[in-house]
gemmi code that builds the backbone of each chain (N, CA, C; Angstrom):
import gemmi

chains = {
    "A": [
        ("GLY", (-37.201, -10.382, -23.228), (-37.941, -9.462, -24.081), (-37.267, -9.289, -25.432)),
        ("ALA", (-38.015, -8.681, -26.357), (-37.505, -8.519, -27.705), (-36.330, -7.563, -27.701)),
        ("VAL", (-35.315, -7.882, -28.462), (-34.180, -6.993, -28.577), (-34.218, -6.226, -29.880)),
        ("VAL", (-35.039, -6.698, -30.830), (-35.256, -5.981, -32.078), (-36.756, -5.839, -32.257)),
        ("SER", (-37.180, -4.629, -32.472), (-38.603, -4.360, -32.577), (-38.940, -3.775, -33.933)),
        ("GLN", (-39.999, -4.243, -34.537), (-40.474, -3.709, -35.799), (-41.826, -3.040, -35.603)),
        ("HIS", (-42.011, -1.988, -36.392), (-43.280, -1.275, -36.329), (-43.601, -0.693, -37.699)),
        ("PRO", (-44.810, -0.838, -38.175), (-45.937, -1.523, -37.521), (-45.868, -3.034, -37.750)),
        ("SER", (-46.618, -3.775, -36.987), (-46.641, -5.221, -37.177), (-47.561, -5.598, -38.351)),
        ("ARG", (-48.571, -4.760, -38.549), (-49.469, -4.983, -39.686), (-49.817, -3.628, -40.284)),
        ("VAL", (-49.875, -3.583, -41.591), (-50.278, -2.348, -42.250), (-51.021, -2.691, -43.526)),
        ("ILE", (-52.095, -1.988, -43.718), (-52.889, -2.124, -44.939), (-52.914, -0.765, -45.605)),
        ("CYS", (-52.619, -0.731, -46.875), (-52.583, 0.565, -47.559), (-53.179, 0.421, -48.951)),
        ("LYS", (-53.461, 1.555, -49.521), (-53.996, 1.571, -50.876), (-52.865, 1.553, -51.884)),
        ("SER", (-53.145, 1.015, -53.026), (-52.164, 0.964, -54.096), (-51.717, 2.378, -54.451)),
        ("GLY", (-50.418, 2.562, -54.605), (-49.882, 3.856, -54.963), (-49.331, 4.658, -53.807)),
        ("THR", (-49.654, 4.244, -52.600), (-49.137, 4.959, -51.435), (-47.799, 4.369, -51.015)),
        ("SER", (-47.100, 5.111, -50.152), (-45.817, 4.638, -49.633), (-45.973, 4.232, -48.174)),
        ("VAL", (-45.248, 3.221, -47.799), (-45.346, 2.695, -46.439), (-43.952, 2.597, -45.843)),
        ("LYS", (-43.813, 3.061, -44.612), (-42.519, 2.985, -43.940), (-42.592, 1.971, -42.809)),
        ("ILE", (-41.592, 1.110, -42.755), (-41.480, 0.112, -41.695), (-40.203, 0.384, -40.923)),
        ("GLU", (-40.320, 0.403, -39.608), (-39.157, 0.694, -38.760), (-38.624, -0.574, -38.108)),
        ("CYS", (-37.316, -0.615, -37.969), (-36.651, -1.718, -37.281), (-35.707, -1.097, -36.267)),
        ("ARG", (-35.944, -1.383, -35.001), (-35.152, -0.794, -33.929), (-34.451, -1.855, -33.094)),
        ("SER", (-33.193, -1.616, -32.823), (-32.499, -2.460, -31.856), (-32.677, -1.795, -30.499)),
        ("LEU", (-33.160, -2.571, -29.533), (-33.599, -1.972, -28.281), (-32.489, -1.804, -27.248)),
        ("ASP", (-31.561, -2.701, -27.203), (-30.549, -2.587, -26.150), (-29.145, -2.878, -26.644)),
        ("PHE", (-28.936, -2.661, -27.914), (-27.575, -2.778, -28.434), (-27.463, -1.917, -29.680)),
        ("GLN", (-26.242, -1.600, -30.043), (-26.005, -0.797, -31.229), (-25.842, -1.718, -32.434)),
        ("ALA", (-26.717, -1.561, -33.368), (-26.719, -2.429, -34.538), (-25.970, -1.768, -35.685)),
        ("THR", (-24.763, -2.205, -35.909), (-23.997, -1.618, -37.003), (-24.526, -2.085, -38.355)),
        ("THR", (-25.130, -3.242, -38.350), (-25.666, -3.795, -39.593), (-27.070, -4.312, -39.364)),
        ("MET", (-27.936, -3.989, -40.286), (-29.300, -4.531, -40.253), (-29.614, -5.125, -41.614)),
        ("PHE", (-30.427, -6.142, -41.605), (-30.787, -6.826, -42.831), (-32.310, -6.819, -42.986)),
        ("TRP", (-32.737, -6.678, -44.220), (-34.166, -6.713, -44.508), (-34.473, -7.924, -45.383)),
        ("TYR", (-35.485, -8.681, -44.945), (-35.914, -9.864, -45.662), (-37.379, -9.713, -46.052)),
        ("ARG", (-37.742, -10.416, -47.099), (-39.138, -10.450, -47.525), (-39.565, -11.909, -47.589)),
        ("GLN", (-40.768, -12.181, -47.151), (-41.282, -13.536, -47.164), (-42.687, -13.531, -47.732)),
        ("PHE", (-42.842, -14.142, -48.900), (-44.165, -14.310, -49.482), (-44.837, -15.509, -48.810)),
        ("PRO", (-46.167, -15.566, -48.868), (-46.891, -16.637, -48.183), (-46.374, -18.020, -48.542)),
        ("LYS", (-46.125, -18.788, -47.520), (-45.673, -20.179, -47.652), (-44.351, -20.294, -48.404)),
        ("GLN", (-43.546, -19.251, -48.341), (-42.242, -19.310, -48.978), (-41.166, -18.977, -47.959)),
        ("SER", (-39.935, -19.055, -48.432), (-38.823, -18.806, -47.538), (-38.548, -17.312, -47.421)),
        ("LEU", (-37.615, -16.981, -46.573), (-37.196, -15.592, -46.421), (-36.118, -15.296, -47.445)),
        ("MET", (-36.288, -14.205, -48.156), (-35.312, -13.795, -49.151), (-34.699, -12.476, -48.722)),
        ("LEU", (-33.375, -12.439, -48.698), (-32.693, -11.216, -48.311), (-32.909, -10.147, -49.368)),
        ("MET", (-33.310, -8.965, -48.920), (-33.507, -7.849, -49.838), (-32.283, -6.942, -49.872)),
        ("ALA", (-31.804, -6.607, -48.691), (-30.715, -5.627, -48.631), (-30.022, -5.678, -47.288)),
        ("THR", (-28.796, -5.191, -47.320), (-27.990, -5.042, -46.110), (-27.838, -3.561, -45.841)),
        ("SER", (-28.129, -3.186, -44.624), (-28.119, -1.776, -44.256), (-27.024, -1.523, -43.227)),
        ("ASN", (-26.080, -0.666, -43.570), (-25.014, -0.302, -42.650), (-25.203, 1.131, -42.186)),
        ("GLU", (-25.059, 1.334, -40.920), (-25.269, 2.658, -40.348), (-24.375, 3.689, -41.012)),
        ("GLY", (-24.992, 4.754, -41.490), (-24.248, 5.869, -42.062), (-23.819, 5.704, -43.496)),
        ("SER", (-24.186, 4.606, -44.125), (-23.811, 4.426, -45.526), (-24.993, 3.874, -46.310)),
        ("LYS", (-24.808, 3.826, -47.615), (-25.898, 3.357, -48.467), (-26.107, 1.857, -48.289)),
        ("ALA", (-27.334, 1.455, -48.439), (-27.653, 0.037, -48.330), (-27.136, -0.723, -49.548)),
        ("THR", (-26.841, -1.980, -49.329), (-26.438, -2.866, -50.415), (-27.604, -3.774, -50.741)),
        ("TYR", (-28.078, -3.695, -51.966), (-29.255, -4.443, -52.358), (-28.874, -5.754, -53.040)),
        ("GLU", (-29.679, -6.741, -52.826), (-29.484, -8.023, -53.495), (-29.961, -7.899, -54.949)),
        ("GLN", (-29.443, -8.782, -55.746), (-29.797, -8.761, -57.160), (-31.303, -8.924, -57.327)),
        ("GLY", (-31.857, -8.086, -58.164), (-33.285, -8.178, -58.445), (-34.162, -7.316, -57.558)),
        ("VAL", (-33.583, -6.696, -56.546), (-34.359, -5.828, -55.659), (-34.207, -4.386, -56.138)),
        ("GLU", (-35.330, -3.740, -56.366), (-35.302, -2.371, -56.896), (-34.965, -1.358, -55.794)),
        ("LYS", (-33.870, -0.655, -55.974), (-33.438, 0.307, -54.971), (-34.434, 1.447, -54.808)),
        ("ASP", (-35.000, 1.890, -55.926), (-35.911, 3.033, -55.866), (-37.274, 2.638, -55.330)),
        ("LYS", (-37.535, 1.362, -55.346), (-38.823, 0.864, -54.874), (-38.775, 0.639, -53.354)),
        ("PHE", (-37.670, 0.124, -52.905), (-37.497, -0.197, -51.488), (-36.358, 0.656, -50.931)),
        ("LEU", (-36.738, 1.776, -50.357), (-35.757, 2.714, -49.830), (-35.384, 2.326, -48.411)),
        ("ILE", (-34.083, 2.209, -48.188), (-33.611, 1.823, -46.865), (-32.723, 2.919, -46.309)),
        ("ASN", (-33.024, 3.294, -45.072), (-32.256, 4.313, -44.379), (-31.818, 3.786, -43.030)),
        ("HIS", (-30.541, 3.939, -42.728), (-29.999, 3.457, -41.452), (-29.251, 4.627, -40.820)),
        ("ALA", (-30.041, 5.576, -40.357), (-29.478, 6.859, -39.924), (-28.832, 6.806, -38.554)),
        ("SER", (-29.181, 5.808, -37.761), (-28.570, 5.721, -36.433), (-28.248, 4.268, -36.130)),
        ("LEU", (-27.534, 4.053, -35.063), (-27.117, 2.704, -34.706), (-28.247, 1.866, -34.117)),
        ("THR", (-29.412, 2.450, -33.963), (-30.525, 1.696, -33.404), (-31.756, 1.690, -34.296)),
        ("LEU", (-31.657, 2.306, -35.455), (-32.858, 2.399, -36.288), (-32.532, 2.273, -37.769)),
        ("SER", (-33.260, 1.362, -38.414), (-33.242, 1.278, -39.866), (-34.684, 1.302, -40.336)),
        ("THR", (-34.918, 1.976, -41.459), (-36.280, 2.021, -41.984), (-36.303, 1.509, -43.418)),
        ("LEU", (-37.389, 0.842, -43.725), (-37.647, 0.364, -45.082), (-38.909, 1.056, -45.557)),
        ("THR", (-38.808, 1.781, -46.659), (-39.969, 2.441, -47.232), (-40.311, 1.782, -48.552)),
        ("VAL", (-41.498, 1.262, -48.626), (-41.999, 0.688, -49.871), (-42.709, 1.819, -50.598)),
        ("THR", (-42.129, 2.270, -51.676), (-42.680, 3.421, -52.377), (-43.677, 2.979, -53.440)),
        ("SER", (-44.712, 3.788, -53.603), (-45.751, 3.506, -54.599), (-46.114, 2.016, -54.581)),
        ("ALA", (-46.599, 1.593, -53.433), (-46.857, 0.169, -53.229), (-47.935, -0.351, -54.159)),
        ("HIS", (-47.749, -1.587, -54.571), (-48.733, -2.262, -55.405), (-49.087, -3.597, -54.758)),
        ("PRO", (-50.189, -4.198, -55.152), (-50.587, -5.464, -54.513), (-49.503, -6.530, -54.500)),
        ("GLU", (-48.652, -6.547, -55.521), (-47.590, -7.559, -55.552), (-46.510, -7.321, -54.501)),
        ("ASP", (-46.545, -6.150, -53.871), (-45.607, -5.867, -52.779), (-46.114, -6.409, -51.449)),
        ("SER", (-47.337, -6.884, -51.445), (-47.895, -7.458, -50.220), (-47.032, -8.639, -49.796)),
        ("SER", (-46.565, -8.571, -48.575), (-45.624, -9.587, -48.114), (-45.377, -9.409, -46.627)),
        ("PHE", (-44.590, -10.308, -46.083), (-44.148, -10.216, -44.691), (-42.700, -9.740, -44.732)),
        ("TYR", (-42.429, -8.622, -44.123), (-41.086, -8.047, -44.137), (-40.474, -8.205, -42.743)),
        ("ILE", (-39.276, -8.763, -42.706), (-38.620, -9.024, -41.419), (-37.223, -8.403, -41.438)),
        ("CYS", (-36.873, -7.781, -40.366), (-35.520, -7.245, -40.264), (-34.720, -8.060, -39.266)),
        ("SER", (-33.423, -8.035, -39.428), (-32.545, -8.606, -38.413), (-31.434, -7.609, -38.148)),
        ("ALA", (-30.878, -7.682, -36.980), (-29.852, -6.727, -36.589), (-28.680, -7.464, -35.992)),
        ("SER", (-27.508, -6.912, -36.259), (-26.289, -7.512, -35.758), (-25.461, -6.451, -35.072)),
        ("GLY", (-24.824, -6.848, -33.962), (-23.972, -5.900, -33.262), (-22.581, -5.868, -33.831)),
        ("GLY", (-22.362, -6.647, -34.884), (-21.072, -6.581, -35.542), (-20.194, -7.791, -35.342)),
        ("ARG", (-20.536, -8.650, -34.408), (-19.708, -9.833, -34.206), (-19.937, -10.803, -35.348)),
        ("ALA", (-18.883, -11.224, -36.002), (-19.023, -12.062, -37.181), (-19.726, -13.371, -36.873)),
        ("GLY", (-20.735, -13.645, -37.683), (-21.364, -14.956, -37.650), (-22.369, -15.200, -36.556)),
        ("GLY", (-22.584, -14.276, -35.678), (-23.507, -14.583, -34.600), (-24.196, -13.365, -34.056)),
        ("GLU", (-24.869, -13.538, -32.958), (-25.582, -12.465, -32.296), (-26.521, -11.757, -33.257)),
        ("LEU", (-27.251, -12.524, -33.981), (-28.262, -11.973, -34.863), (-29.598, -11.991, -34.156)),
        ("PHE", (-30.327, -10.916, -34.291), (-31.639, -10.833, -33.665), (-32.649, -10.433, -34.719)),
        ("PHE", (-33.766, -11.119, -34.744), (-34.807, -10.816, -35.708), (-35.935, -10.038, -35.065)),
        ("GLY", (-36.508, -9.137, -35.858), (-37.708, -8.450, -35.414), (-38.908, -9.364, -35.553)),
        ("GLU", (-40.045, -8.857, -35.104), (-41.259, -9.674, -35.115), (-41.908, -9.759, -36.493)),
        ("GLY", (-41.444, -8.920, -37.405), (-41.997, -8.923, -38.742), (-43.113, -7.912, -38.921)),
        ("SER", (-43.288, -7.485, -40.160), (-44.349, -6.537, -40.505), (-45.090, -7.070, -41.714)),
        ("ARG", (-46.395, -7.240, -41.556), (-47.185, -7.796, -42.653), (-47.827, -6.647, -43.409)),
        ("LEU", (-47.456, -6.513, -44.663), (-47.965, -5.444, -45.515), (-48.996, -6.014, -46.479)),
        ("THR", (-50.155, -5.381, -46.503), (-51.193, -5.732, -47.461), (-51.530, -4.499, -48.274)),
        ("VAL", (-51.366, -4.599, -49.572), (-51.653, -3.480, -50.456), (-52.927, -3.793, -51.228)),
        ("LEU", (-53.896, -2.933, -51.073), (-55.199, -3.173, -51.715), (-55.251, -2.612, -53.123)),
    ],
    "B": [
        ("ALA", (-21.277, -20.682, -54.918), (-22.487, -20.045, -54.411), (-22.965, -20.774, -53.165)),
        ("GLN", (-23.628, -20.034, -52.320), (-24.160, -20.632, -51.107), (-25.594, -21.063, -51.325)),
        ("LYS", (-25.921, -22.180, -50.727), (-27.267, -22.706, -50.917), (-27.637, -23.587, -49.741)),
        ("VAL", (-28.896, -23.542, -49.377), (-29.404, -24.408, -48.324), (-30.607, -25.162, -48.878)),
        ("THR", (-30.578, -26.454, -48.745), (-31.662, -27.276, -49.279), (-32.383, -28.009, -48.161)),
        ("GLN", (-33.660, -27.771, -48.085), (-34.516, -28.525, -47.164), (-35.501, -29.280, -48.058)),
        ("ALA", (-35.189, -30.509, -48.300), (-35.931, -31.278, -49.297), (-37.361, -31.598, -48.861)),
        ("GLN", (-37.575, -31.648, -47.567), (-38.908, -31.995, -47.065), (-39.766, -30.741, -46.994)),
        ("THR", (-40.779, -30.671, -47.827), (-41.647, -29.498, -47.830), (-42.596, -29.532, -46.633)),
        ("GLU", (-43.212, -30.669, -46.430), (-44.160, -30.828, -45.325), (-43.986, -32.207, -44.701)),
        ("ILE", (-44.104, -32.228, -43.389), (-44.057, -33.484, -42.662), (-45.242, -33.503, -41.703)),
        ("SER", (-45.905, -34.635, -41.655), (-47.033, -34.789, -40.740), (-46.773, -35.983, -39.838)),
        ("VAL", (-46.841, -35.775, -38.548), (-46.618, -36.869, -37.596), (-47.694, -36.825, -36.524)),
        ("VAL", (-47.760, -37.905, -35.809), (-48.672, -37.988, -34.676), (-47.874, -37.700, -33.413)),
        ("GLU", (-48.514, -37.054, -32.494), (-47.853, -36.713, -31.235), (-47.077, -37.900, -30.670)),
        ("LYS", (-45.926, -37.576, -30.099), (-45.009, -38.516, -29.463), (-44.093, -39.225, -30.446)),
        ("GLU", (-44.336, -39.051, -31.714), (-43.399, -39.603, -32.693), (-42.142, -38.749, -32.737)),
        ("ASP", (-41.027, -39.376, -33.107), (-39.797, -38.634, -33.364), (-39.808, -38.203, -34.826)),
        ("VAL", (-39.231, -37.039, -35.087), (-39.195, -36.554, -36.465), (-37.859, -35.873, -36.728)),
        ("THR", (-37.306, -36.120, -37.909), (-36.033, -35.500, -38.293), (-36.245, -34.614, -39.507)),
        ("LEU", (-35.778, -33.391, -39.383), (-35.848, -32.426, -40.471), (-34.462, -32.326, -41.096)),
        ("ASP", (-34.407, -32.523, -42.394), (-33.112, -32.558, -43.077), (-32.694, -31.176, -43.576)),
        ("CYS", (-31.396, -30.961, -43.576), (-30.833, -29.721, -44.095), (-29.480, -30.033, -44.724)),
        ("VAL", (-29.340, -29.681, -45.984), (-28.071, -29.849, -46.690), (-27.643, -28.480, -47.191)),
        ("TYR", (-26.381, -28.174, -47.039), (-25.923, -26.842, -47.421), (-24.754, -26.921, -48.389)),
        ("GLU", (-24.525, -25.819, -49.091), (-23.383, -25.698, -49.995), (-22.709, -24.362, -49.729)),
        ("THR", (-21.419, -24.404, -49.575), (-20.647, -23.177, -49.420), (-19.199, -23.447, -49.756)),
        ("ARG", (-18.508, -22.410, -50.226), (-17.080, -22.542, -50.493), (-16.263, -21.985, -49.345)),
        ("ASP", (-16.933, -21.361, -48.417), (-16.218, -20.778, -47.293), (-15.777, -21.856, -46.308)),
        ("THR", (-14.659, -21.626, -45.678), (-14.181, -22.572, -44.679), (-14.719, -22.226, -43.298)),
        ("THR", (-15.093, -20.960, -43.137), (-15.692, -20.521, -41.881), (-17.126, -20.096, -42.152)),
        ("TYR", (-18.022, -20.726, -41.499), (-19.429, -20.401, -41.706), (-20.213, -20.850, -40.475)),
        ("TYR", (-21.464, -20.383, -40.433), (-22.337, -20.750, -39.332), (-23.640, -21.317, -39.882)),
        ("LEU", (-24.200, -22.223, -39.163), (-25.479, -22.824, -39.527), (-26.487, -22.559, -38.425)),
        ("PHE", (-27.701, -22.331, -38.816), (-28.759, -21.982, -37.873), (-30.007, -22.818, -38.144)),
        ("TRP", (-30.795, -22.948, -37.113), (-32.171, -23.429, -37.258), (-33.082, -22.425, -36.567)),
        ("TYR", (-34.169, -22.101, -37.274), (-35.188, -21.217, -36.723), (-36.550, -21.886, -36.836)),
        ("LYS", (-37.400, -21.566, -35.888), (-38.784, -22.026, -35.897), (-39.669, -20.816, -36.187)),
        ("GLN", (-40.622, -20.981, -37.089), (-41.558, -19.893, -37.382), (-42.978, -20.389, -37.139)),
        ("PRO", (-43.539, -20.039, -36.002), (-44.935, -20.417, -35.727), (-45.876, -19.579, -36.586)),
        ("PRO", (-47.174, -19.892, -36.561), (-48.125, -19.145, -37.404), (-48.107, -17.636, -37.184)),
        ("SER", (-47.698, -17.192, -36.034), (-47.659, -15.748, -35.772), (-46.600, -15.037, -36.603)),
        ("GLY", (-45.638, -15.774, -37.110), (-44.683, -15.202, -38.045), (-43.299, -14.894, -37.511)),
        ("GLU", (-43.164, -14.674, -36.211), (-41.827, -14.314, -35.736), (-40.889, -15.504, -35.831)),
        ("LEU", (-39.632, -15.224, -36.001), (-38.629, -16.280, -36.067), (-38.082, -16.550, -34.675)),
        ("VAL", (-38.124, -17.818, -34.300), (-37.619, -18.216, -32.998), (-36.279, -18.922, -33.202)),
        ("PHE", (-35.250, -18.351, -32.628), (-33.906, -18.919, -32.758), (-33.843, -20.242, -32.002)),
        ("LEU", (-33.277, -21.262, -32.648), (-33.127, -22.569, -31.999), (-31.671, -22.897, -31.726)),
        ("ILE", (-30.823, -22.719, -32.732), (-29.439, -23.094, -32.541), (-28.550, -22.404, -33.565)),
        ("ARG", (-27.318, -22.184, -33.189), (-26.278, -21.742, -34.106), (-25.081, -22.673, -33.926)),
        ("ARG", (-24.493, -23.055, -35.026), (-23.340, -23.962, -34.976), (-22.274, -23.425, -35.907)),
        ("ASN", (-21.028, -23.329, -35.449), (-19.992, -22.875, -36.368), (-19.345, -24.066, -37.062)),
        ("SER", (-18.676, -23.781, -38.143), (-18.163, -24.837, -39.019), (-17.043, -25.662, -38.393)),
        ("PHE", (-16.491, -25.177, -37.304), (-15.393, -25.907, -36.674), (-15.858, -26.795, -35.529)),
        ("ASP", (-17.131, -26.758, -35.269), (-17.662, -27.526, -34.144), (-18.643, -28.570, -34.652)),
        ("GLU", (-18.161, -29.793, -34.785), (-19.019, -30.844, -35.315), (-19.697, -31.673, -34.240)),
        ("GLN", (-19.561, -31.240, -33.028), (-20.224, -31.984, -31.950), (-21.730, -31.897, -32.098)),
        ("ASN", (-22.379, -33.001, -31.865), (-23.831, -32.974, -31.876), (-24.338, -32.252, -30.629)),
        ("GLU", (-25.494, -31.702, -30.757), (-26.051, -30.913, -29.655), (-27.422, -31.435, -29.281)),
        ("ILE", (-27.680, -31.461, -28.000), (-28.989, -31.873, -27.501), (-29.486, -30.799, -26.549)),
        ("SER", (-30.743, -30.425, -26.770), (-31.367, -29.453, -25.874), (-32.785, -29.912, -25.619)),
        ("GLY", (-32.987, -30.570, -24.516), (-34.316, -31.098, -24.215), (-34.739, -32.131, -25.238)),
        ("ARG", (-35.848, -31.878, -25.900), (-36.335, -32.817, -26.916), (-35.702, -32.587, -28.294)),
        ("TYR", (-34.915, -31.524, -28.381), (-34.290, -31.172, -29.653), (-32.853, -31.692, -29.711)),
        ("SER", (-32.464, -32.150, -30.885), (-31.066, -32.517, -31.091), (-30.676, -32.205, -32.525)),
        ("TRP", (-29.393, -31.946, -32.702), (-28.883, -31.578, -34.011), (-27.673, -32.435, -34.343)),
        ("ASN", (-27.605, -32.844, -35.596), (-26.511, -33.675, -36.088), (-25.822, -32.934, -37.223)),
        ("PHE", (-24.621, -32.466, -36.947), (-23.851, -31.712, -37.932), (-22.783, -32.618, -38.501)),
        ("GLN", (-22.795, -32.832, -39.810), (-21.773, -33.658, -40.452), (-21.204, -32.911, -41.648)),
        ("LYS", (-19.985, -32.435, -41.503), (-19.345, -31.702, -42.588), (-19.103, -32.600, -43.790)),
        ("SER", (-18.857, -33.877, -43.558), (-18.546, -34.790, -44.659), (-19.691, -34.882, -45.657)),
        ("THR", (-20.887, -34.713, -45.178), (-22.065, -34.768, -46.057), (-22.752, -33.405, -46.163)),
        ("SER", (-22.110, -32.368, -45.581), (-22.680, -31.007, -45.608), (-24.123, -31.017, -45.132)),
        ("SER", (-24.335, -31.665, -44.024), (-25.703, -31.743, -43.509), (-25.775, -31.259, -42.064)),
        ("PHE", (-26.908, -30.722, -41.731), (-27.142, -30.217, -40.367), (-28.594, -30.534, -40.039)),
        ("ASN", (-28.826, -31.781, -39.678), (-30.193, -32.254, -39.468), (-30.689, -32.009, -38.053)),
        ("PHE", (-31.977, -31.851, -37.941), (-32.632, -31.468, -36.687), (-33.666, -32.530, -36.329)),
        ("THR", (-33.567, -33.066, -35.132), (-34.500, -34.098, -34.689), (-35.294, -33.629, -33.481)),
        ("ILE", (-36.583, -33.818, -33.552), (-37.453, -33.556, -32.407), (-37.906, -34.915, -31.869)),
        ("THR", (-37.615, -35.147, -30.623), (-37.998, -36.404, -29.997), (-39.340, -36.229, -29.279)),
        ("ALA", (-40.175, -37.248, -29.374), (-41.484, -37.203, -28.706), (-42.214, -35.904, -29.042)),
        ("SER", (-42.494, -35.713, -30.301), (-43.067, -34.454, -30.782), (-44.380, -34.130, -30.061)),
        ("GLN", (-44.643, -32.825, -30.003), (-45.855, -32.326, -29.370), (-46.569, -31.396, -30.337)),
        ("VAL", (-47.833, -31.183, -30.108), (-48.631, -30.322, -30.987), (-48.014, -28.930, -31.086)),
        ("VAL", (-47.436, -28.467, -29.995), (-46.836, -27.123, -29.985), (-45.603, -27.024, -30.873)),
        ("ASP", (-45.125, -28.160, -31.332), (-43.978, -28.145, -32.241), (-44.408, -27.826, -33.675)),
        ("SER", (-45.684, -27.813, -33.922), (-46.181, -27.520, -35.269), (-45.758, -26.103, -35.665)),
        ("ALA", (-45.055, -26.023, -36.773), (-44.521, -24.736, -37.242), (-43.762, -24.994, -38.536)),
        ("VAL", (-43.234, -23.908, -39.094), (-42.304, -24.050, -40.209), (-40.902, -23.900, -39.642)),
        ("TYR", (-40.027, -24.794, -40.028), (-38.660, -24.776, -39.529), (-37.723, -24.443, -40.689)),
        ("PHE", (-36.867, -23.458, -40.429), (-35.914, -23.032, -41.442), (-34.490, -23.342, -40.997)),
        ("CYS", (-33.741, -23.883, -41.935), (-32.307, -24.021, -41.762), (-31.670, -22.860, -42.516)),
        ("ALA", (-30.616, -22.298, -41.975), (-29.988, -21.144, -42.616), (-28.472, -21.217, -42.500)),
        ("LEU", (-27.822, -20.570, -43.450), (-26.373, -20.570, -43.535), (-25.871, -19.133, -43.531)),
        ("SER", (-24.868, -18.851, -42.755), (-24.274, -17.523, -42.732), (-22.801, -17.617, -43.070)),
        ("ALA", (-22.325, -16.742, -43.937), (-20.903, -16.708, -44.253), (-20.377, -15.340, -43.873)),
        ("PRO", (-19.669, -15.212, -42.793), (-19.291, -13.911, -42.270), (-18.115, -13.259, -43.000)),
        ("ARG", (-18.404, -12.705, -44.149), (-17.377, -11.924, -44.850), (-17.635, -10.454, -44.556)),
        ("GLY", (-17.686, -10.136, -43.300), (-17.979, -8.763, -42.943), (-19.479, -8.512, -42.846)),
        ("TYR", (-20.275, -9.497, -43.207), (-21.719, -9.364, -43.110), (-22.261, -10.582, -42.372)),
        ("ASN", (-23.443, -10.439, -41.838), (-24.093, -11.571, -41.196), (-25.372, -11.909, -41.932)),
        ("LYS", (-25.237, -12.030, -43.229), (-26.400, -12.382, -44.041), (-26.750, -13.837, -43.836)),
        ("LEU", (-27.999, -14.135, -43.816), (-28.443, -15.520, -43.718), (-29.094, -15.936, -45.024)),
        ("ILE", (-28.667, -17.090, -45.492), (-29.300, -17.702, -46.650), (-30.207, -18.798, -46.101)),
        ("PHE", (-31.484, -18.667, -46.327), (-32.445, -19.599, -45.759), (-32.788, -20.717, -46.731)),
        ("GLY", (-33.049, -21.882, -46.150), (-33.638, -22.950, -46.938), (-35.107, -22.651, -47.169)),
        ("ALA", (-35.749, -23.495, -47.918), (-37.152, -23.265, -48.266), (-38.094, -23.495, -47.095)),
        ("GLY", (-37.590, -24.161, -46.080), (-38.412, -24.414, -44.906), (-39.136, -25.747, -44.984)),
        ("THR", (-39.372, -26.327, -43.821), (-40.154, -27.561, -43.706), (-41.326, -27.297, -42.776)),
        ("ARG", (-42.503, -27.523, -43.285), (-43.706, -27.315, -42.470), (-44.012, -28.603, -41.717)),
        ("LEU", (-43.947, -28.516, -40.408), (-44.202, -29.678, -39.560), (-45.575, -29.562, -38.925)),
        ("ALA", (-46.368, -30.594, -39.111), (-47.687, -30.654, -38.472), (-47.690, -31.843, -37.525)),
        ("VAL", (-47.916, -31.566, -36.268), (-47.994, -32.628, -35.263), (-49.447, -32.746, -34.834)),
        ("HIS", (-50.005, -33.913, -35.051), (-51.422, -34.143, -34.757), (-51.598, -34.882, -33.433)),
        ("PRO", (-52.664, -34.556, -32.714), (-52.901, -35.234, -31.435), (-53.180, -36.717, -31.637)),
    ],
}
model = gemmi.Model(1)
for chain_id, residues in chains.items():
    chain = gemmi.Chain(chain_id)
    for i, (resn, *xyz) in enumerate(residues, 1):
        res = gemmi.Residue()
        res.name, res.seqid = resn, gemmi.SeqId(i, " ")
        for name, pos in zip(("N", "CA", "C"), xyz):
            atom = gemmi.Atom()
            atom.name, atom.element = name, gemmi.Element(name[0])
            atom.pos, atom.b_iso = gemmi.Position(*pos), 0.0
            res.add_atom(atom)
        chain.add_residue(res)
    model.add_chain(chain)
structure = gemmi.Structure()
structure.add_model(model)
structure.setup_entities()
């Protein structure tokens, strides 16, 4: 079964609204979670690294105020797309790590966001 | 800088053909990990293999095999006797564990296996 779960799997929203996507580790404590974005027919691009109890580290070019990341517990990280616009429509995928260097990475099922 | 190059954008084969997906990487780290993932149309990433930089042994798992060569910075993936169910996008990825497990993905290779 899935060890990392994302919710919702699909979301459609109106332009200007905010959308929250959850990433949960189901049977392990995820000290680090990563958020990726994938545009249609493109690769996955890392957006940010989320560490439990501290501020997320964003990759260059990713707007911190636009993509709010919260990692309040060892099993949950959330990505909030604020004031969403059609160009934010994408597939968002999280991955979680239990802390072992270089391995034991688990990906969520992904969340497809469509902004009208 | 770290980089993963998958030069083949799309590959089309007929069922039962063998197919090799190329992956070339760049990194300055001496310790790193390489991955292959399969992404079917549903979107989820299916883990296929992880290889650390100190293990150059080739790996075979059923119809899948991987050839890791540090001398050419390549980590190629071969599917033997391809099947329609192998149709998907395949990503090669590189991880450099400097306290993080970030993955740098290649652009992906879209494989279409026709009956």
